Structure formats: structure tokens, C-alpha cells
N, C-alpha and C positions, 0 to 999 in steps of 0.2 A: 726827212733830212736829205740835203744834197751830199751824197757820199763822195762826189768828185772833189769836194773841198776837203781833202784828206786830213789836213792838219787841224781844221776846226772839228771835224768828226772825231778824230783820235783824242783830242783834248777833252771833248765832252764825254766820250766813252770812258776815258781814264778817270774822270771825276765821278762818273756814275758807279764805276767798279769800287771806288773807295767808300761808298755809302752802303747802307743796308741792302743786301741782295735778296731777290725774290725767293731763292732757295727752293724748297720742296713744292711750293705753290706753282712754280714754273716747271720743275722737273717732272712732277707727277702726270703732266699732260701726255708725256711720252713713255710712261712707265708701263711695261708689259706685264700681263698676268698677275703674279703675286706682288703687287706694288708695295704693300706694307713691309715686305721683307727688306726693301731698300732702307728702311728707317731703323732697323735693328742691327746695330754694329756690336760684335762681340768684344770681349775684353782683350783678345789677342788677335787682331786682324793683321794681315800683311799690308804694307804701305806702298803706295805707288803714286806717281805724278804724271800728268799729261800736259801737253801744250796745244792750245787752240791758237793756231798761227794765222793772223789776218794780214793781208797784203792786197795790193792792187794788181789785177791780171786783166790785160786788155781793157784797162780803164774801169774795171768793175771791182768793187770791194769783194774779196773772195776769201775762202777759208780752205786750209789744207787738211785733207783726211788721208789715211792710209788704209789699204786693204791688207789685213793680216795674212801671213803665210798659211797655207793649208797643209803643209807637210807633216806637222806634228799632231799625231792622233790624240795625245793627252792634253792638248791645248783646248780649253773649253770655249775659247773665243776665236778659234781658227776660222779664217775666211771672212771674218766680220769687218765692218768699217769702223775705224776708231781714229782718235787723235794719236800722233806720235807720243810715246810714253812707255813707262814700265815700272818695274819694282825698284824701290830705293835700295841702294847699297848701304852697308854699315857706315855710320858717321857722315852720311851725305844729307844735305838739306833737301827740302821738297823742291825748291827751285833748281838746285844743282842736278837733281834727278831728272826733272823735266827737260832741262837743256842738254844733259848728257845723252838721254835717250833719243832726243830729236837729232842730235849729231850722229849717233850710231845708226839710227833707222833710215834717215833720209839724207844724211850728209850735210845738213845745214848747221853752221856754227852761229848760234844765236847768243848775243851778249845779254847779260842780265839787265842792262839799261833798256833793252827793248821790251821787257815785261811791263805791261801797263796795268796789270791787276790780276785778280784771281776770282774764280767762281766758287760756288759752294761745294764742299766736299760731298762725295757720294759713296755709299757702301755698295759694292758689287758682290752680292751674297753668294752667287754661284761659284766664284773663285776666291771668296774671302779677302777681297782687297778693299781697303779704304783709300779712295782716290782723291788727290788734290789737283784740281785743274787750274792752270795758269793761262793767261791771255797775253799774247805778244803781237806787236805790229812790226812788220819787216818791210824794208824798202830796197834791199839789195836784189841782185840777180838770183833767180831760183835755179842754181846749179845743183840739181838733186842727184845723189848717189845712193841708190837703194841697197839696204842690207838684205840680200835675197833670202837669207835664212829666216828673216822675220817679216819681210814686207813683199807682197806680191805685186802691188801697184800703188800709185797715189792718185787721188782725185782732187782736183782743184774746182771748187764749186762757188758760184756767185751767192752772196748773202741775200740779194734780192729774190732769188728763186726759193731759198729756204723760207723767206718771209711770206711766201705765197701759201704756206700752211702744210699740214701733214695729211696723210691718208691712213687707211687701215687695211691690213691683210692678214692672212694666216701664215705663220712662219714655223717651219719645221727645224728644230734644233735638238740634237742628241736624241733622235727618234721620238720626240715629243712635239705635238702641234700646239703652238700658242695662237689661239684664235683671236681675231679682231685686234691685232697688235698695231699700235700706232707707229708710223715710220715716215721718214722723209725720202722721197724718191730722188735718187741721183742717177739719172738715166737708167741703166740696167741694174744698178746696185741699190740695196735697201739699207738705209741708215736707221737702226733701231737700237733699243736697249739703253745702256748707261750713257753711251756717247750721244745718242739722240736726246737723252734727258739733260745732259750738260749743254748741248746745242740749244735746247729749248730755253734754258735760262739765259744764255748769251743773247738769243734773239729777242727775248722779252726786254732785256736791258736796252738793246738797240732801238726797239720800237718806242720805248718810253722817252728816248732822246728827242722825239718829234713833238712831245706834248709839253 
């Protein structure tokens, strides 16, 4: 598909998100190690939402990732690449959570009308979070203000490069080596785990727009 025709692309993508999603079949491509653990959600998980933010950067369809802060020793995901997002507050909807967290972490005020759909939920067993991912398309200026207590950096990455496929490497996390872990290379950063699994589903939907 010609991604430069942004309105045609977003219209088709929004329509695709409203239909049956590929879910686990797409997610499992990027699942590290104990992949079956992502399918077992307990009765009392914590709930979180994230936002996959699409926009055009230098005329390329791109996506926004954050690098989580490394200062908190107890954070099981410190230093990892993720979408903006976090835990739901009491009485808050999933969408409200995703938008609030995006504002808090990177300073972007995203209106609900910019949400074009959602991806499949994913259970992040290591931290007991059931995560709802949303997809938004943004056309405003990216005046980012990072919350330094939560975000070390942002990564703006072209979708076309993600569509070139993933690689495998050994990843050390919490003194454990995850061997032959699938990941997307983002220059010197490694996109792996739950966010890579969500990205895999997003990319599969985009690829099918060409068929």
C-alpha cells in the first residue's frame, strides 16, 4: 500500500481494526521463552492500557515508542522499549487510561476521536498486568515533554522498517538469559516481549491491507 496516501491508509486500517483481529496467531511470533504463560490470565490481574501512536514523520508512516526509566530497581520492565501507557486508575475506562498515560509520559494531548481501534489484549505474566492496546493516528506537531521519572527517551520508528521482519538474540533480564528471543532492531535498542507481540499484530493487520 502507498502509505503516503495517509487518509486512504488510515480509513482502511480503521476498518480492519473493527473486524476479527489476528490475536495470538500474530502475537506468538514475538513471544519469548515461556510463551504459553501469556495465555493464562488469573482471576485478579492488574489492568493497564497502552497507546500505539501512528503518525507521519519525514513523510514516513511511523510509530512512537518510549524507553522506560531505569532508576526504579523494583520495576520489572525498567529500561525496556514500550508504548506509552500504564495502570488504570479506579473508575477510569481503558481508553481514558491510555490517553492519560500518554499525556503524562510524553506530554501529548490525544483526543478520543483520534483512536482508530484497538488490538488484542495481552497478559503480561511477569508483572500480572492484563493490557489493552489502542491505536491512534495523530497529525499534530510532536511537541514531546518527557516525564523523566518514567521515560528515559522516545524512539520514532518507520513502519516500513518494522515490516522488514524480526531477528533473534539472547536477552539477559533479571539475571536470567532468554535464549533465541525474537526482537525488532531499533538501531541500538531491542524491542522485545509484550510490546513486540502487540507490534507484531499491528504489522500483520497493516500487511493484510495490501491483499
